[in-house]
N, C-alpha and C positions, 0 to 999 in steps of 0.2 A: 335568046341565044339558041344556036343550033345544038341539038342533042342527038347523039348516036341512037339508032333504033334498038340496038342491043341493050343499051342502058334503060330505055323505056320499057323493054320486056321485063326487066328485073323489078320494076315498080308498078306493074300492071294492076295490082290490087288497090292502089290508092285512088281516091276520088278524083274525077276530072278537074274539079275546081282547084283542088290542092296541087295537082300536077301542073295546071296552067300557071299558078302562082310561082311554083318552084322553077319552071322553065324560064321565067322572066328574071330570076335572081342570079347574080353572078358573085362568086366568092374568090378570094385569093387562095390558091392551093399552096400549103406549106411544103409539099413534097415536090410538085412540078414547078413551083415558083412562077406560075402563070395564072391568069384569070380563067376560070372554068365555070360551067353551069353548076348550080347547086345540086341538081339531080345526079350529075356525074360524081360529085363529091360525096353525096349521100350514099351512093351504092358502092363506094370504094371500101376495101377491107380495112384501111387505116382510119376511117371515120369513127370518132367517138361521140362528139356532140357539137352543137352550135348554140352559143348563148349570145344574144344581142349582136348578131352579125359576126362574131368571132368564131372561127372554126378551130376545133380541137381535134387533133388526129395523132396517131402513134408516131408518124414521121418516118416510118420504114420505107425503103425503096420498093417500087412496084415491080 
């Protein structure tokens, strides 16, 4: 999936192998109601955790 370069700057400290894996993953965003890249979800202020592919977030508007 395409990832915004601003989002990639936020996760610059992670290993390249982990970033590559995260770029390929897509999740259903509970706030936006669309499919987005997991990196975008991970850097969101609403993100709490992800367990077995299920995303848990605060659900507040962005």
